[in-house]
C-alpha positions as CSV (number, residue, x, y, z in Angstrom):
1,X,30.7,-8.7,17.8
2,X,29.4,-11.0,15.1
3,X,31.8,-12.7,12.7
4,X,30.7,-13.6,9.2
5,X,31.7,-16.1,6.6
6,X,31.7,-14.9,2.9
7,X,28.3,-15.4,1.3
8,X,26.6,-15.9,4.6
9,X,24.0,-13.4,5.8
10,X,21.3,-13.0,8.4
11,X,18.6,-12.0,5.9
12,X,18.5,-12.3,2.1
13,X,15.9,-10.2,0.1
14,X,15.2,-11.2,-3.5
15,X,13.9,-8.4,-5.6
16,X,14.5,-4.6,-5.2
17,X,11.2,-3.2,-6.1
18,X,9.2,-1.3,-3.6
19,X,8.6,-4.3,-1.3
20,X,12.2,-5.5,-1.5
21,X,13.7,-2.0,-0.7
22,X,11.6,-1.7,2.4
23,X,12.3,-5.3,3.5
24,X,16.1,-4.9,3.1
25,X,16.3,-1.5,4.7
26,X,14.2,-2.6,7.7
27,X,16.4,-5.7,8.2
28,X,19.6,-3.8,7.9
29,X,18.5,-1.0,10.2
30,X,17.5,-3.6,12.8
31,X,21.2,-4.7,12.8
32,X,21.0,-7.8,10.6
33,X,23.6,-8.4,7.9
34,X,21.4,-8.2,4.8
35,X,21.8,-9.0,1.1
36,X,19.5,-7.5,-1.4
37,X,19.6,-9.3,-4.8
38,X,18.0,-7.7,-7.9
39,X,17.8,-8.8,-11.5
40,X,19.0,-5.3,-12.6
41,X,20.5,-2.5,-10.6
42,X,18.7,0.0,-12.9
43,X,15.4,-1.3,-11.6
44,X,15.8,-0.5,-7.9
45,X,12.5,1.1,-6.7
46,X,11.6,1.6,-10.4
47,X,8.1,2.7,-11.4
48,X,7.2,0.7,-14.5
49,X,3.6,1.9,-14.3
50,X,2.2,5.2,-13.0
51,X,5.0,7.4,-11.5
52,X,3.0,8.4,-8.5
53,X,2.7,7.5,-4.8
54,X,-0.4,7.7,-2.6
55,X,-4.1,8.2,-3.2
56,X,-7.1,6.9,-1.2
57,X,-6.0,4.3,1.4
58,X,-2.6,4.0,-0.3
59,X,-1.5,7.4,0.9
60,X,-2.3,6.3,4.5
61,X,-0.2,3.2,4.0
62,X,2.8,5.4,3.0
63,X,2.3,7.5,6.2
64,X,2.2,4.2,8.2
65,X,5.4,3.0,6.6
66,X,7.0,6.3,7.6
67,X,5.7,6.1,11.1
68,X,7.2,2.7,11.5
69,X,10.6,3.8,10.2
70,X,10.3,2.8,6.6
71,X,11.6,4.8,3.6
72,X,8.9,5.3,1.0
73,X,7.5,8.5,2.5
74,X,11.0,10.1,2.9
75,X,11.9,9.1,-0.7
76,X,8.8,10.6,-2.3
77,X,9.2,13.8,-0.3
78,X,12.7,14.2,-1.8
79,X,11.6,13.4,-5.4
80,X,8.0,14.6,-6.1
81,X,7.2,17.1,-8.8
82,X,3.6,17.6,-7.6
83,X,1.7,17.1,-4.3
84,X,-2.0,17.1,-3.8
85,X,-4.5,16.3,-1.0
86,X,-7.5,14.5,-2.4
87,X,-11.0,14.5,-1.0
88,X,-10.5,17.7,1.0
89,X,-14.2,18.3,1.0
90,X,-14.9,15.0,2.8
91,X,-14.2,13.8,6.3
92,X,-10.7,13.0,7.6
93,X,-11.1,9.2,7.3
94,X,-11.0,9.4,3.5
95,X,-8.6,12.3,2.8
96,X,-5.7,11.1,0.8
97,X,-2.3,12.6,-0.1
98,X,-1.0,11.9,-3.6
99,X,2.3,12.8,-5.2
100,X,3.5,12.7,-8.8
101,X,7.1,11.4,-8.7
102,X,10.1,12.1,-10.8
103,X,10.5,8.4,-11.6
104,X,14.2,8.6,-12.3
105,X,15.0,10.7,-9.2
106,X,12.9,8.3,-7.1
107,X,14.9,5.3,-8.3
108,X,18.2,7.0,-8.0
109,X,17.5,8.4,-4.5
110,X,16.3,5.0,-3.2
111,X,19.3,3.3,-4.7
112,X,21.6,5.8,-3.1
113,X,20.0,5.2,0.3
114,X,20.4,1.5,0.0
115,X,24.0,1.7,-1.1
116,X,24.8,3.9,1.9
117,X,23.0,1.9,4.6
118,X,25.2,0.0,7.0
119,X,24.7,-3.8,7.1
120,X,23.2,-3.8,3.6
121,X,24.8,-5.2,0.4
122,X,23.1,-4.6,-3.0
123,X,24.0,-7.1,-5.7
124,X,22.8,-7.9,-9.2
125,X,21.8,-11.5,-9.7
126,X,19.0,-13.7,-10.9
127,X,17.8,-16.2,-8.2
128,X,16.8,-19.6,-9.6
129,X,16.4,-21.7,-6.6
130,X,16.0,-21.8,-2.8
131,X,18.1,-23.7,-0.3
132,X,15.7,-25.6,1.9
133,X,16.9,-27.9,4.7
134,X,14.5,-29.8,7.0
135,X,11.6,-27.6,6.1
136,X,13.5,-24.3,6.6
137,X,14.7,-21.9,4.0
138,X,18.4,-21.3,4.4
139,X,19.4,-19.4,1.3
140,X,19.3,-19.0,-2.4
141,X,21.0,-20.2,-5.6
142,X,21.6,-17.8,-8.5
143,X,21.7,-18.6,-12.3
144,X,25.5,-18.4,-12.1
145,X,25.6,-21.1,-9.5
146,X,26.5,-18.8,-6.6
147,X,25.0,-19.9,-3.3
148,X,24.1,-17.4,-0.6
149,X,23.1,-18.7,2.9
150,X,20.9,-16.9,5.4
151,X,18.8,-17.4,8.5
152,X,15.7,-15.9,6.7
153,X,14.8,-15.2,3.1
154,X,12.3,-12.7,1.7
155,X,10.9,-13.1,-1.8
156,X,9.6,-9.9,-3.6
157,X,9.7,-10.8,-7.3
158,X,6.9,-8.5,-8.4
159,X,5.7,-9.0,-11.9
160,X,9.0,-10.6,-13.0
161,X,8.0,-14.1,-12.0
162,X,7.6,-15.9,-15.3
163,X,6.6,-12.6,-16.7
164,X,5.2,-12.4,-20.3
165,X,4.5,-9.1,-22.1
166,X,1.6,-8.7,-24.6
167,X,1.2,-6.1,-27.3
168,X,-1.5,-7.1,-29.7
169,X,-0.6,-10.4,-31.4
170,X,3.0,-10.1,-30.1
171,X,3.9,-11.7,-26.8
172,X,7.2,-12.6,-25.3
173,X,8.9,-13.7,-22.0
174,X,9.9,-10.5,-20.1
175,X,9.8,-8.8,-16.8
176,X,8.4,-5.2,-16.5
177,X,9.8,-2.6,-18.9
178,X,11.5,-5.3,-21.0
179,X,13.7,-6.5,-18.2
180,X,14.9,-10.1,-17.6
181,X,12.1,-12.3,-16.2
182,X,12.6,-14.7,-13.3
183,X,11.6,-18.2,-14.7
184,X,13.2,-20.9,-12.6
185,X,12.3,-19.4,-9.2
186,X,8.6,-20.1,-9.9
187,X,9.4,-23.6,-10.8
188,X,11.3,-24.0,-7.6
189,X,8.3,-22.8,-5.6
190,X,6.1,-25.3,-7.4
191,X,8.4,-28.1,-6.6
192,X,8.2,-27.1,-3.0
193,X,4.5,-27.5,-3.1
194,X,3.3,-23.9,-3.3
195,X,0.1,-23.0,-5.1
196,X,0.7,-20.4,-7.8
197,X,-1.7,-18.6,-10.0
198,X,-1.5,-16.1,-12.9
199,X,-2.4,-12.5,-12.7
200,X,-2.2,-9.7,-15.2
201,X,-1.6,-6.0,-15.1
202,X,-0.9,-3.4,-17.7
203,X,0.5,0.0,-18.5
204,X,-0.5,2.7,-21.0
205,X,1.5,4.3,-23.7
206,X,3.9,7.2,-23.1
207,X,3.7,10.3,-25.4
208,X,6.0,13.3,-26.1
209,X,4.8,16.3,-24.1
210,X,5.7,18.7,-26.9
211,X,3.1,17.1,-29.2
212,X,0.2,17.7,-26.8
213,X,-2.3,20.5,-27.3
214,X,-2.8,21.5,-23.6
215,X,-5.4,24.2,-24.6
216,X,-7.9,21.3,-25.1
217,X,-7.2,19.8,-21.7
218,X,-7.9,20.7,-18.0
219,X,-5.0,21.6,-15.8
220,X,-4.5,20.0,-12.4
221,X,-1.9,22.0,-10.4
222,X,-0.4,20.9,-7.1
223,X,-1.3,22.3,-3.6
224,X,0.2,25.5,-2.4
225,X,-0.2,24.6,1.2
226,X,2.7,22.4,2.4
227,X,2.0,18.6,2.3
228,X,4.3,15.8,3.3
229,X,4.2,12.0,3.4
230,X,7.0,11.8,6.0
231,X,6.5,13.1,9.5
232,X,10.2,14.2,9.4
233,X,9.8,16.5,6.3
234,X,9.7,20.3,7.0
235,X,7.2,22.8,5.6
236,X,10.1,25.2,4.6
237,X,11.4,22.5,2.2
238,X,8.0,22.2,0.4
239,X,8.3,22.5,-3.4
240,X,6.7,25.6,-4.7
241,X,7.7,25.1,-8.4
242,X,5.5,22.1,-9.0
243,X,4.6,20.5,-12.3
244,X,1.0,20.4,-13.4
245,X,-0.9,17.3,-14.5
246,X,-3.7,17.5,-17.1
247,X,-7.0,15.8,-17.8
248,X,-8.9,15.0,-21.0
249,X,-11.4,12.4,-22.1
250,X,-12.0,9.6,-24.5
251,X,-15.0,9.9,-26.8
252,X,-17.3,7.8,-29.0
253,X,-14.7,7.7,-31.8
254,X,-12.1,6.3,-29.4
255,X,-14.6,3.6,-28.3
256,X,-15.5,2.8,-31.9
257,X,-11.9,2.0,-32.7
258,X,-11.5,-0.1,-29.6
259,X,-14.7,-2.1,-30.4
260,X,-13.7,-2.6,-34.0
261,X,-10.3,-4.1,-32.9
262,X,-11.3,-6.2,-29.9
263,X,-10.3,-9.4,-31.8
264,X,-6.7,-8.0,-31.7
265,X,-6.7,-7.4,-28.0
266,X,-5.1,-10.3,-26.1
267,X,-7.5,-9.5,-23.3
268,X,-10.4,-10.6,-25.5
269,X,-8.7,-13.0,-27.9
270,X,-7.9,-15.5,-25.2
271,X,-4.1,-15.1,-25.3
272,X,-4.0,-13.7,-21.8
273,X,-5.2,-16.2,-19.2
274,X,-4.2,-14.2,-16.1
275,X,-6.8,-12.3,-14.1
276,X,-6.6,-8.5,-14.4
277,X,-7.3,-5.8,-11.8
278,X,-10.9,-4.9,-11.3
279,X,-10.2,-1.4,-10.0
280,X,-7.6,-0.5,-12.7
281,X,-8.9,-2.1,-15.9
282,X,-7.5,-1.5,-19.4
283,X,-9.2,1.1,-21.5
284,X,-10.7,-1.7,-23.8
285,X,-12.1,-3.4,-20.7
286,X,-13.7,-0.2,-19.5
287,X,-15.3,0.5,-22.9
288,X,-16.8,-3.0,-23.0
289,X,-17.8,-3.1,-19.4
290,X,-19.3,0.4,-19.4
291,X,-20.8,0.5,-22.8
292,X,-23.4,3.1,-21.8
293,X,-20.7,5.7,-21.1
294,X,-19.7,7.9,-24.0
295,X,-16.4,9.0,-22.4
296,X,-13.8,8.1,-19.8
297,X,-11.3,10.5,-18.1
298,X,-7.7,10.4,-19.1
299,X,-4.8,11.9,-17.0
300,X,-1.7,13.2,-18.6
301,X,1.1,12.9,-16.0
302,X,4.7,13.9,-16.4
303,X,7.3,11.2,-15.7
304,X,9.9,13.6,-14.5
305,X,11.7,16.9,-15.0
306,X,14.5,15.4,-17.1
307,X,12.3,13.6,-19.7
308,X,9.7,14.6,-22.2
309,X,7.6,11.4,-21.6
310,X,4.0,11.8,-20.4
311,X,2.2,8.9,-18.8
312,X,-1.3,8.6,-20.3
313,X,-3.1,7.6,-17.1
314,X,-6.2,5.4,-17.1
315,X,-5.4,4.4,-20.7
316,X,-3.8,1.1,-20.0
317,X,-3.9,-1.1,-23.1
318,X,-2.5,-4.2,-24.8
319,X,-3.8,-3.3,-28.2
320,X,-1.4,-3.5,-31.2
321,X,0.9,-0.5,-31.4
322,X,-0.7,1.0,-34.5
323,X,-4.1,0.8,-32.9
324,X,-2.9,2.4,-29.8
325,X,-1.7,5.4,-31.8
326,X,-5.0,5.6,-33.7
327,X,-6.9,5.5,-30.3
328,X,-4.7,8.3,-28.9
329,X,-5.3,10.5,-31.9
330,X,-9.0,10.6,-31.2
331,X,-8.6,12.1,-27.8
332,X,-8.9,15.9,-27.3
333,X,-5.4,17.4,-27.1
334,X,-3.8,14.3,-28.4
335,X,-4.8,14.6,-32.1
336,X,-1.1,15.0,-33.2
337,X,0.6,13.3,-30.3
338,X,3.7,11.2,-30.9
339,X,3.9,7.9,-29.0
340,X,7.3,7.3,-27.4
341,X,6.5,3.9,-25.9
342,X,3.5,1.6,-26.5
343,X,1.4,0.3,-23.6
344,X,1.5,-3.4,-22.8
345,X,-0.1,-6.0,-20.6
346,X,2.1,-8.3,-18.4
347,X,1.2,-11.7,-17.1
348,X,3.0,-13.1,-14.0
349,X,3.0,-15.6,-11.2
350,X,1.7,-14.9,-7.7
351,X,1.7,-17.0,-4.6
352,X,-1.8,-17.6,-3.3
353,X,-1.6,-15.6,-0.1
354,X,-3.7,-18.0,2.1
355,X,-0.4,-19.9,2.2
356,X,1.0,-17.2,4.5
357,X,0.7,-16.2,8.1
358,X,0.1,-12.6,9.3
359,X,3.9,-12.2,9.6
360,X,4.1,-13.0,5.8
361,X,6.1,-16.2,6.6
362,X,5.0,-19.1,4.5
363,X,3.2,-21.9,6.3
364,X,4.9,-24.6,4.2
365,X,8.6,-23.4,4.6
366,X,9.9,-21.8,7.8
367,X,12.0,-18.6,7.6
368,X,10.7,-18.0,4.1
369,X,8.7,-14.8,3.6
370,X,6.9,-13.3,0.5
371,X,5.8,-9.7,0.0
372,X,4.5,-7.4,-2.7
373,X,2.8,-8.1,-6.0
374,X,3.9,-11.8,-5.8
375,X,1.3,-12.0,-3.0
376,X,-1.4,-10.9,-5.3
377,X,-1.6,-7.2,-4.6
378,X,-1.4,-4.2,-7.0
379,X,0.3,-0.9,-6.4
380,X,3.7,0.3,-5.1
381,X,2.2,1.3,-1.7
382,X,0.7,-2.1,-0.9
383,X,3.9,-3.7,-1.9
384,X,6.0,-1.5,0.3
385,X,3.8,-2.0,3.3
386,X,4.1,-5.8,3.0
387,X,7.9,-5.5,2.4
388,X,8.3,-3.6,5.6
389,X,6.5,-6.2,7.6
390,X,8.2,-9.1,5.9
391,X,11.6,-7.5,6.5
392,X,10.9,-6.8,10.1
393,X,9.8,-10.3,10.7
394,X,12.7,-11.8,8.8
395,X,15.1,-9.8,11.0
396,X,13.3,-10.8,14.2
397,X,13.3,-14.5,13.1
398,X,17.0,-14.3,12.4
399,X,17.5,-13.2,16.0
400,X,15.0,-15.7,17.4
401,X,12.7,-12.9,18.6
402,X,8.9,-12.8,18.7
403,X,7.2,-11.9,15.5
404,X,5.6,-8.5,14.7
405,X,2.1,-8.1,13.3
406,X,-0.4,-5.3,12.9
407,X,-4.1,-5.7,13.5
408,X,-7.0,-4.4,11.4
409,X,-7.6,-1.8,14.1
410,X,-4.0,-0.6,14.1
411,X,-3.2,0.1,10.5
412,X,-4.3,-0.1,6.9
413,X,-1.2,-2.4,6.5
414,X,-2.9,-4.7,9.0
415,X,-6.1,-4.6,7.0
416,X,-4.2,-5.4,3.8
417,X,-2.3,-8.4,5.2
418,X,-5.3,-9.8,7.1
419,X,-7.4,-9.6,3.9
420,X,-4.7,-11.5,2.0
421,X,-4.1,-14.3,4.4
422,X,-7.7,-14.7,5.6
423,X,-9.6,-14.3,2.4
424,X,-7.0,-14.8,-0.3
425,X,-7.6,-13.0,-3.6
426,X,-9.0,-14.0,-7.0
427,X,-7.7,-10.9,-8.7
428,X,-5.0,-8.3,-8.1
429,X,-5.9,-6.8,-4.7
430,X,-6.2,-3.1,-4.3
431,X,-6.5,-1.5,-0.9
432,X,-9.7,0.7,-0.6
433,X,-10.9,2.8,2.4
434,X,-14.1,0.7,2.3
435,X,-12.1,-2.4,3.2
436,X,-11.2,-0.9,6.6
437,X,-14.1,-1.2,9.1
438,X,-12.2,1.1,11.6
439,X,-11.1,3.8,9.0
440,X,-12.0,6.7,11.3
441,X,-9.3,5.4,13.6
442,X,-6.9,4.7,10.7
443,X,-6.5,8.2,9.3
444,X,-3.7,9.8,7.2
445,X,-3.1,12.4,9.9
446,X,-2.7,10.1,12.9
447,X,-0.4,7.4,11.6
448,X,2.4,8.6,13.8
449,X,0.2,8.4,16.9
450,X,-0.7,4.9,16.0
451,X,2.7,3.4,15.0
452,X,5.7,5.5,16.0
453,X,6.1,3.9,19.4
454,X,6.1,0.5,17.7
455,X,8.7,1.6,15.2
456,X,10.9,2.8,18.1
457,X,10.5,-0.5,19.9
458,X,11.7,-2.3,16.8
459,X,14.7,0.0,16.5
460,X,13.6,1.7,13.3
461,X,12.8,5.1,14.9
462,X,15.8,6.7,16.5
463,X,15.7,8.4,19.9
464,X,15.7,12.0,18.5
465,X,12.7,11.4,16.3
466,X,10.9,9.5,19.1
467,X,11.5,12.5,21.5
468,X,9.9,14.8,18.9
469,X,7.0,12.5,18.7
470,X,6.5,12.5,22.5
471,X,6.7,16.3,22.5
472,X,3.9,16.4,19.9
473,X,1.7,14.1,22.0
474,X,2.2,16.3,25.0
475,X,1.2,19.4,22.9
476,X,-1.9,17.7,21.7
477,X,-3.0,16.9,25.2
478,X,-2.0,20.4,26.4
479,X,-4.2,22.0,23.7
480,X,-7.1,19.7,24.4
481,X,-6.9,20.7,28.1
482,X,-6.6,24.3,27.2
483,X,-9.8,24.2,25.0
484,X,-11.7,22.6,27.9
485,X,-10.8,25.7,30.0
486,X,-11.3,28.6,27.6
487,X,-14.8,30.1,27.5
488,X,-16.4,31.4,24.3
489,X,-18.8,34.2,25.1
490,X,-21.8,35.2,22.9
491,X,-20.3,38.5,21.7
492,X,-21.5,40.3,18.6
493,X,-18.3,39.1,16.8
494,X,-19.0,35.5,17.7
495,X,-22.6,35.6,16.6
496,X,-21.8,37.4,13.4
497,X,-19.2,34.7,12.7
498,X,-21.8,32.0,13.4
499,X,-24.3,33.7,11.2
500,X,-21.8,33.7,8.3
501,X,-21.4,30.0,8.7
502,X,-25.2,29.4,8.8
503,X,-25.0,28.3,12.4
504,X,-27.4,29.3,15.2
505,X,-26.4,32.1,17.7
506,X,-24.6,31.4,20.9
507,X,-27.0,32.3,23.8
508,X,-24.6,31.8,26.6
509,X,-21.0,31.1,27.3
510,X,-19.6,27.7,26.4
511,X,-16.3,26.0,26.7
512,X,-14.2,26.2,23.5
513,X,-14.1,22.4,23.0
514,X,-17.9,22.4,23.0
515,X,-18.0,25.3,20.7
516,X,-15.5,23.5,18.4
517,X,-17.9,20.6,17.9
518,X,-19.9,22.7,15.5
519,X,-19.1,21.3,12.0
520,X,-17.8,24.5,10.4
521,X,-16.0,26.0,13.4
522,X,-12.2,25.7,13.2
523,X,-9.4,25.9,15.8
524,X,-8.0,29.0,14.2
525,X,-11.4,30.8,14.5
526,X,-11.6,29.8,18.1
527,X,-8.2,31.4,18.7
528,X,-9.2,34.5,16.8
529,X,-12.5,35.0,18.6
530,X,-11.2,34.4,22.1
531,X,-7.8,35.9,21.7
532,X,-6.3,32.7,23.3
533,X,-3.5,31.0,21.4
534,X,-2.9,27.3,21.5
535,X,0.6,25.9,21.9
536,X,0.8,23.4,19.0
537,X,1.6,23.9,15.3
538,X,-0.9,23.3,12.5
539,X,-0.4,19.5,12.7
540,X,-1.1,19.5,16.4
541,X,-4.2,21.7,15.9
542,X,-5.4,19.3,13.2
543,X,-5.3,16.4,15.6
544,X,-7.0,18.5,18.3
545,X,-9.8,19.5,16.0
546,X,-10.4,16.0,14.7
547,X,-10.3,14.5,18.2
548,X,-13.0,17.0,19.4
549,X,-15.3,17.0,16.3
550,X,-15.3,13.2,15.9
551,X,-15.1,12.2,19.5
552,X,-18.5,10.4,19.5
553,X,-17.8,8.4,16.3
554,X,-14.3,7.6,17.5
555,X,-15.7,6.3,20.8
556,X,-18.1,4.0,18.9
557,X,-15.3,2.5,16.8
558,X,-13.1,2.0,19.9
559,X,-15.9,0.0,21.5
560,X,-16.0,-2.2,18.3
561,X,-12.2,-2.6,18.5
562,X,-12.4,-3.8,22.1
563,X,-14.8,-6.6,21.0
564,X,-12.4,-7.4,18.1
565,X,-9.5,-7.7,20.5
566,X,-11.4,-10.0,22.8
567,X,-12.0,-12.3,19.8
568,X,-8.3,-12.0,18.7
569,X,-7.3,-13.2,22.2
570,X,-9.1,-16.5,21.6
571,X,-6.4,-18.5,20.0
572,X,-7.1,-21.6,17.9
573,X,-4.5,-24.5,18.3
574,X,-2.3,-24.8,15.2
575,X,-2.7,-28.5,14.7
576,X,-6.5,-28.7,15.3
577,X,-8.2,-31.4,13.2
578,X,-11.4,-29.8,11.8
579,X,-12.6,-33.2,10.6
580,X,-13.1,-34.0,14.3
581,X,-15.6,-31.2,14.9
582,X,-19.2,-32.4,14.4
583,X,-21.7,-30.0,12.9
584,X,-19.4,-27.8,10.8
585,X,-20.7,-27.1,7.3
586,X,-18.6,-28.6,4.6
587,X,-17.5,-25.3,3.2
588,X,-16.5,-24.0,6.6
589,X,-14.6,-27.2,7.3
590,X,-12.7,-26.9,4.0
591,X,-11.9,-23.2,4.5
592,X,-10.7,-23.7,8.1
593,X,-8.5,-26.6,7.0
594,X,-7.1,-24.6,4.1
595,X,-6.5,-21.2,5.8
596,X,-5.8,-22.5,9.4
597,X,-7.1,-19.4,11.2
598,X,-5.0,-18.4,14.2
599,X,-7.8,-16.8,16.2
600,X,-11.6,-16.9,16.4
601,X,-11.7,-13.3,15.1
602,X,-9.8,-14.4,11.9
603,X,-12.1,-17.4,11.5
604,X,-15.1,-15.1,11.6
605,X,-13.6,-13.1,8.7
606,X,-13.3,-16.1,6.3
607,X,-15.7,-15.8,3.5
608,X,-18.2,-18.7,3.5
609,X,-18.2,-19.1,7.2
610,X,-21.6,-18.5,8.8
611,X,-22.3,-17.6,12.5
612,X,-23.4,-21.2,13.3
613,X,-20.0,-22.5,12.1
614,X,-18.2,-20.0,14.2
615,X,-20.3,-20.8,17.3
616,X,-19.5,-24.5,16.9
617,X,-15.8,-23.8,16.6
618,X,-15.8,-21.4,19.5
619,X,-17.5,-23.9,21.8
620,X,-15.2,-26.7,20.7
621,X,-12.0,-24.8,21.4
622,X,-13.2,-23.1,24.6
623,X,-14.7,-26.1,26.3
624,X,-11.5,-28.2,26.0
625,X,-12.9,-30.7,23.6
626,X,-9.9,-30.2,21.4
627,X,-7.6,-31.4,24.2
628,X,-9.7,-34.5,24.7
629,X,-9.5,-35.4,21.0
630,X,-5.8,-35.1,21.0
631,X,-5.5,-37.5,24.0
């Protein structure tokens, strides 16, 4: 039994946004005495921007978080007001689940979960400084002078780090949603030698739903078929009374107002120096960048059931308040809209992520981890995924256990972290399906098959859930074997069915798994045509169908993964002196020295490194020349 001294913890997490919540919950659930410090208790898991979870790539991250034993998937399944599967007409590698959240319920439910988690203390405080002893982080100091000591510390400050809000000519020091900013912690990091940079993000105005003319907009309802982010959610609990979102468009008049007032936009006046997100630009940036387009789509998204506020999606702006209202009044359906909150831009500090390892521990200070938007990412999902990995590793470090990482072939979270620590980022990083070279293996539907065993090994998946997972795996194999035994005969019904699909007739009997390889044939139709029922539920059948239809493509990616793993197994000594390696290009030498790649595979992914540089490094390490230099 552990004994504790007051103000002493195993793990301290600073910041209770989406990264901090996952980090703290993971640490506490792994048995570590954990302290979660937040500037404001009312900002726990708050959604200062779009009240939604999921979307392309991001939705898969949420499923991965759930498969590992994290909380985001469970929380959104308790608090959504709409659920939709995107890209249903495309292949399984790019299908994406997205939920519209009740932002207040989401915050309250996550706060309730944290408050009732054993080993976890939630406390309001502003952290000003870090306690660093002999190159190791051993705690934090708050603005009241309170000192909290720990074996590991995780920083997840989000956009509060020296945050500054911009609305037209007005700008002031602030965290998101007019909360207290964290000023001195950034100064502490700089004193410790960390390289910081300024990024910018923004949010659109909110309007009163009663003042919208919905007859001029396009309705986007939720899905009737049950959808879930968490593998533990049940179909019978699926929300049938869902709230619609709506779509409208800007027009030339909107663009004219924006162009006439660009000198009043801090994005164009030079007041904002931080780099904004390329994939989620402000409306004024879109109008300037895509001057040939006469309209841009706008989404009207409810912020919850207990508020009249509507989020004007894809209309992020830092224009003066009166210009924002003038812009809104040009949009179809918003001609008489009342603005409840103006949009704003926020500039904040980030830690250049090349200063981190794949565990999200900083290279400069041991036992110090960073996660979320302070690592240069955008989005709640990317933050939560990092927070989970940082929290896991902080807990493992506190116990003196080996670290935990995910590879690019194992999870989108692995792709995200590897991109950050290997390539860094010059702008707010957004995860895209195109960033994952093995995306057919990293699907929304199979996140549990990829990661649940790892979550169980970490102690984040309990035995009951793990038993259910093993039972699902057995059913998948049973149904695959069953389809390999069932014969589909060329009956009149079968060939009429194929003709209806535009497929060629069946001339002779074939096994059901071969029959299922036809693009438009479904498992349910195989069952109907043969009269043979499979054992699994719809989720098992989904896996079976994908496994069979995409077997050839999956096999090709598995061969590529095998090569990657061979390269990942080739470790590079941590203290290698790249100046001693003759023949390296100057850029490669500088990048290797800066990033300190851990494996040859990681070295290969560094931008600016060409095959010749990699070959020289590989020969140098594998031929033992490194050891001779050290002697």
